[in-house]
N, C-alpha and C positions, 0 to 999 in steps of 0.2 A: 291803439294798444289792444282793444278788444278784438279788432279784425285780425291783427297779427296772431293773437293767442288762438282764435278760432281756426285760422288758417294752419297754424302749427299743429293744433289738435287734430284737425282733419287729415293732415299729412301723416301724422303718427298712426291714426286709425287706418288709413289707406295702406300704409306699410305693414301694419300688423295683420291686415286681412288678406294680403296678397299670398298666393300659394303657387306661383310659377316654379317650374323645375330648374330653370337656368340658375347657376350659382349666384348670378348677380341679382336674381329676383326671389331667391328662396327665403320666404318669411311666412310663418304660419300664425294664425290668430289664436289657436287653441292654447298656446303657451306650453304645450307638451314637448316641444322640440327646442333645444338650445340652438339658436340661429347660427352662432359662431361655430359651434360643433358641427352642424350640418354643412356649413360652407367649407370647413376644414376637411371633412370627409370627402367632399367632392373635389377639393384641391388635391387630396392624396391620390384620387383616381386619375387625375390629370398629370400629376407630377410624381413619378415613381420614386424619386429621391426622398420625398417626404415619408412614404411608406417604409422605405429602407431605413430611414432615420428612426422611425418609431419602433421598428423591429430591433434595431441596434440598442435602443434605450431599454426595451423589454429584456433583451439578452443580458445587458449589463446589470439591470435590476435583479434578475434571476440569479446571476453569479454572486452578486453582493449578498443577497438574502441567504443563499446556501452557505456562503462563507461565514457570514455573521451568525447564522443560526448555530453553527458548530461552536463558535466562540461564546455566544450567549449561554448555551447549555453548559459549557465548561465553567464559565464564571458563576452561573446559578448554582451548580453543584457545590462549588467551593464556598460560596456565600452561605448556602444552606448548611454545609458542614460546620462552618464557624458558628452559625446561629444555634445549631443543635448542641455543639460543644459548650457554648455559653449557657444554654438552658440546663444542660446536664451538670455543669459545675455547680450550679445552685443547689443541687441535691447533696453535695458534700457538706457534712455538718462541721467537720473540723475546720475552723476558720483559717488557721495557718496553711493547711494543705489547700483549701479552696483558693486562698489568695495567691499561692504559688502557682496553681494550675491556671488561674485567670491570667497571671503574668505570662505564662507560657503560651496560652491561647492568643493573647493580644500581640505577643512578639511574633508568633507564627502568622497571624492575620496581617500584621504590618509588613512582614517580609513578602507575603503573597501580594499585597497591594502594590508594593514597590516593584516586584517582578512583573506584575500584571499591568503596570502603568503604560508601557509601550503598546501593548495589545489594546488596552482600553482607548488610548489615544488614536490608534489606527482605526478602531471600530467607529469612533466618533467622527473621524476624518472621512471615512467611507460614507457615513450617513450624511454628513455635510455636503460632500461632493454630489451625492445622489440628489439631495434637495436642490443644489445649485443647477444641476443638469435639468431637473424638472422645471425649475423656474425659467431657465433659458428656453426650454422647449415650449412652455406656455407663452412666453413673450413672442416667440416665433409664430405660434398659432394666432395670437391676437393681431400681430402686425399684418400677417398675410390675409386674414379674414377681414380686417378693417379696410384693407385696400379694396376688396370685393364689395364691401358694404358701401364704401364711398362711390364706387362705380355705379352701384345700384341707385344710390341717391341721385346721382347726376342724370342717369338715363331714365329713371322711372318717376321722377317728381311729377305729381299730378298737376294738371292745368288748373290754376286758381280761378279761371273764369266762371266755372260752374258754381264755385263757392260764393263768388261775388254776386251772381244772379240770385242765389238763395238768400244771401245777406240782404240784398235789396228787397226781396219779397218779405223778409222778416221786418225790415225797417218800415216798409209800406203798411204791413198789417199792424205793427205797433202804432203807427200814425193813425190808422183807422180806429183802433181801440181807444187811443187817446182822444180822438175826435168825438167818439161816442160817449166817452166819460164826460167831456166838456158839455155835450149837448143834453145831458140828463135833465 
């Protein structure tokens, strides 16, 4: 079990310290680079359809953001207007008049919310579709880069023979230490 763990740890260390340029070999020890991101960037250079897809996603996001920004500003102004009206109605000292105005404000706000419900739902739907697209795009990136990572693993697995030699040296030296301890 110890040998397996040491072999596994050594493999991880070897993979982490590799810095070849080939997409199947790109791994850096510094931790500064996201390996999957780097692999995907190289895939985009090799496969133009991935770059085109990324541009399309950016274009859709830009259009969504512009469209929703207009709606959010509209809604914010209306919500602010109702908030200010409710704040101002508190300044009316005549309780009958204040209650009447509060009812008018509440009725108007309810009507606005009813009218606005379709737009609010459309905005939420756009946000959900955007998130869904980004989730699918991320899944694509993961799957494509994992394929490269698996190829790297198969082609670049270090030969365990050198580890076994070092392990034998450790075992021998431990045995010598134990012998010296017994001979004290």
